[in-house]
C-alpha positions, 0 to 999 in steps of 0.5 A, spaced: 509 461 494 514 466 497 512 474 494 514 481 497 510 485 494 508 493 494 501 495 491 501 503 489 496 507 487 492 514 488 486 514 492 480 511 489 485 507 485 481 500 488 489 498 491 486 496 497 481 491 494 486 489 489 491 488 495 486 483 498 485 479 492 492 478 490 494 477 497 489 471 498 491 468 491 498 468 494 497 466 501 501 472 504 498 477 509 496 484 507 500 489 511 496 496 510 499 502 515 492 503 517 491 496 519 497 495 523 497 502 527 490 501 528 492 494 531 497 496 535 493 502 538 488 497 540 493 492 543 496 498 547 503 496 545 508 501 546 508 503 539 501 503 539 501 509 545 506 513 541 502 513 535 495 515 539 498 520 542 501 523 535 494 522 532 490 525 537 495 531 537 492 532 530 499 530 527 501 525 522 505 519 525 513 521 523 516 516 517 521 513 523 516 511 527 511 509 521 517 505 519 518 502 526 511 499 526 511 496 519 518 493 521 515 490 527 509 487 523 514 484 518 517 480 523 511 477 525 511 469 523 505 470 518 510 475 513 516 470 514 514 468 507 512 474 504 507 480 504 503 485 500 505 492 502 499 498 502 500 504 504 507 504 506 512 506 504 509 512 501 515 517 500 523 516 499 525 516 506 520 510 507 523 507 501 530 507 505 528 505 511 524 499 507 531 497 504 535 497 510 530 493 513 530 488 507 537 488 506 538 486 513 534 480 512 537 478 505 531 480 501 528 485 497 522 487 493 519 482 488 514 487 484 511 493 485 504 493 483 502 500 480 495 501 479 495 507 474 488 511 474 487 518 471 486 523 476 479 525 473 477 517 474 480 517 481 476 524 483 470 521 480 470 514 484 471 518 491 466 523 490 461 517 488 464 513 495 463 519 499 456 520 497 454 513 498 458 513 505 455 519 507 462 522 508 461 529 509 469 530 510 470 527 503 469 534 499 472 535 492 477 539 495 479 535 500 480 529 495 484 533 490 488 535 496 490 528 498 491 526 490 496 532 490 500 529 496 500 522 493 503 526 487 508 529 490 510 524 495 508 517 493 509 517 485 516 519 485 518 512 489 516 509 483 522 512 479 526 509 485 523 502 484 523 503 476 530 503 476 530 496 479 526 493 473 521 491 479 515 496 477 508 493 473 504 498 471 497 496 471 491 500 467 486 501 474 480 502 469 475 497 468 472 492 472 474 489 479 475 482 475 479 485 469 484 489 473 485 483 478 486 479 471 492 484 469 495 483 475 496 476 476 498 476 468 504 481 471 505 477 477 505 470 472 510 474 468 515 474 474 514 467 475 509 469 481 504 464 480 497 467 484 491 462 484 485 466 484 479 464 488 474 460 484 
């Protein structure tokens, strides 16, 4: 089943967990920028060396390099029939880069799954996770800053995809299974048939 998907949501929305569930049900790889960066760094690729130098210097990886790393990953054989993007594109510049890449292959995104979670819910989930995992750097202030960046930079990409009629807004509040069922129902309505693991 070919499906080219993007999952978007604020930190604490559960998009990482949901992304894995969707990808497994559709038999496509999850392409998460964090994982792709780490894999390139671990393998010592040329792209990985550039990423490592930037991160070690305390800077954010620029859009051009992020897009190059993702293009490289999407060009691998397992992503030929589809993929689920998580964490990319995270701003309007990266949307343009992805558009150019997919258009060059005669493809486009089939659906953008937007997990909708109220800010207070994200904050409380992330604060709980930080204390469970003993992440001292996840202060309420740091979490609020990350949510602010999401709202400023990433949320606007939904307007772009909204004009293309590919966005499915999913209520992200509820049990994991409830949210997964809502996502599968939205994909089903688009003719994308997921077969959830029993």
